[in-house]
N, C-alpha and C positions, 0 to 999 in steps of 0.2 A: 503494497500499500503504501502511496507515495501522500504527504501531507506540504498543503502549500504553507511555506515559513512566514509569508508574511499576513494571513490572515487564517489558515487553518484547518481551507477546508482539503479534504479526502477526497483522492484518486485511487483507484483497483490499478490504473495502468498508467504510467508514464508519458506526459506531453507536456512538450515545453514552457507553455507559460497555464496561467488558472485563470478558466471558465471565468471566477468571481470578482478577481480584483485586477490580475493583469500580469501579475509578478512572475518570473520564472522562478521555475520551479527547480528543487536538486539532482541530480543528476541517480539516477536506479543504481548506484556505484555497490558494491559488495567490502561494504568494511567489516573487521572485526568488530563483535556484538561490547559495549561496556561492563560493567559486572553488575547495571541492572537491567542488563538485557535486552536494551535498543543497542539499533546501529544509527552509527551519527551521519545523517543527510549531507550529501558531499554535495557542495556547493557549485553551480554552473559556470563556465567560464565566463570572464565578463565580456563585454559588456553586461550588466543583468538588469533585467524591467520590474524596478520597484514602483509599487503604485504610489498614486500622484501627489495624495495628500498624507503620506508616511509621515514627511516633518511634522505636520501636528502630531502626529498617533506617536511620534516617539516625546514630544513636548507634556503629550499628557499625564505621564509618570515620573517626568523630573520635576523633584524636586523645588530645585531653583528657579524652575517655570512658571510652578504654579506661585511658589512665593510673592516672583513679582506681577504674576496678572494680580496676585491679592492687592499688592500695592497700586500696581493704578487703578484700578477700579476705586480703593477705596480714597488714592488721588484725587478721582474725576468728581467723585461723590460729595468730597469736602471742598475741591475748588467751585466744584458748580453752587454749592451751598453759601459758601462762604462770600461768593460773587452775588447773590442774592440777596441777604443782607447786607453788603459792604452800600450795594444799590440804594437799598431803605436805609436815610440817615440816621435814623432813628438806632436801627440795630449795628452801625457799621463799628462800632467797638468789638463788638461779636464775631461780625463776618470777618474782619481784615485777619485776625487768629487762623481761621479754619479757612478760608483761601489759603494763608501760608501754607499752612498744615499741608493742604492738599498738595500746593504745589513741590513740595519737597519728597511727599508719595511719587509722585510723578514723574520726581528728578530722578526717584532710586528704581522706582519698576521700569520704566521705560527704555531705558539704555540697559536691564538687566532682563528684561524680556527680549531685544533686540538680537543682544548679544547668546542666549538661550537657543535663540533661531537661529542663530547662526551657527552654532553649534551642531546642532538638529540636522541643517542642511549640509553639514562637513560630513555627518553618520551615513544619509541618503547617498554621497558621492562616493564613500567607501562602499558599501555595501552595493553599489552601481557597479564599482571600476577597479574595487580592492581586488588583489591577490589573494591568493589560498593557502594556508599552513595550517596542519596541525599543531596547537599548543595543548596547556595543560592547565586545570583549573589551579590555584594555587590558594584560595579564602574564598568561605561564603560567611557573611553576618547581616545581620539586620539590623538597619537604620531606624532607632526610636524617638531622632529627633525630631525626623520628618513624617507626614501621617496625610494618606491621599485615598479620600473618600471612606478613612475609618480604619487604614490598616498601614504597617510602616515597609516601606519595600526593603527588599532583599538586594545584597551589592555581591554581584559575581565578581572575585576576580580572578585573572586569568595572565598566565605567560605566554612566549613563543620567540623562536627564534628567527631572526631574518638578515640578510649578508653579516652573517658570522655573529650579531651581538644578539643579547636579550633585550625583549621589551617587556611590560606591563599593559596592563590595560581592564577596564571593569563596565558591567552594564548591570542595570537596575532590572528590576520586576517584581510585581507585586504578587504574585504566588509562591509559595513556598519551593525550593527547588527540589527534587526530589533526588533518589538513590544512585542516580547515575549522571548527577549533577552538582558531586559534591567532591574537596579536595583532592587532586590527586587523578581525577578522572579528566580524557580527554576532551576535547575542543576546538572546531573549527576556529579558527579567526582569519578577519578578510584588512588586510591591512594597503595602503598606499607607498608603493613602492618607493618613492621621492621622500617619503616621511612617515617612515611606520610608527610615529608619536598618534599617528591617525589609523586608527584602525578599533575592530569592533567587533562580536563575536557572529558566526552566522549558527543556524538562523538567530535575528534579532530575538529579544526576551518576548516579542507577540505571538511570537508561533513557537517558540523554544519554550517556552513554561505554558503556555496553553492558557493566557490573559481573559 
């Protein structure tokens, strides 16, 4: 059975692209099973087709992006309320602090949100064009400092070798990793040959951890 790494749709037989989201499907290559009994899906060769809205899906579980969105929304609300109160001469002394606080929130939230979106776009570029290498999971832990939809994300750290050097990367997921996704287990990594610091796991956590 072939599972789409982008949306989780299952196929009995291999085909190049998913009918549901249009993403590239993994190659049906035979690989040694992990101790959990699962076979690692082999990344298709680049360029890989990635669903058009995938950058936004990456942002949806990014703690920094969610925090930036909250700051931006609060900033917009405070700025609007403060502006309305400032226009009313009677409430000007209340409106000015509201407007100032809203401006501060916007100055923090919007640049951070833009930065996170650019990072999500870089992840999509790696998923589309990155070289594939077999790496190893080195750490799995839960980040209790962040809550998304009432859950704390799991952080999966992995290492891999490129051009004779060792590199590390990490991805996050809201689902608890299973026995095949624990320290010491193999994992496919995609990286940019000109900058291996830009890397991610394959499949990305949406398909990999069944979000």
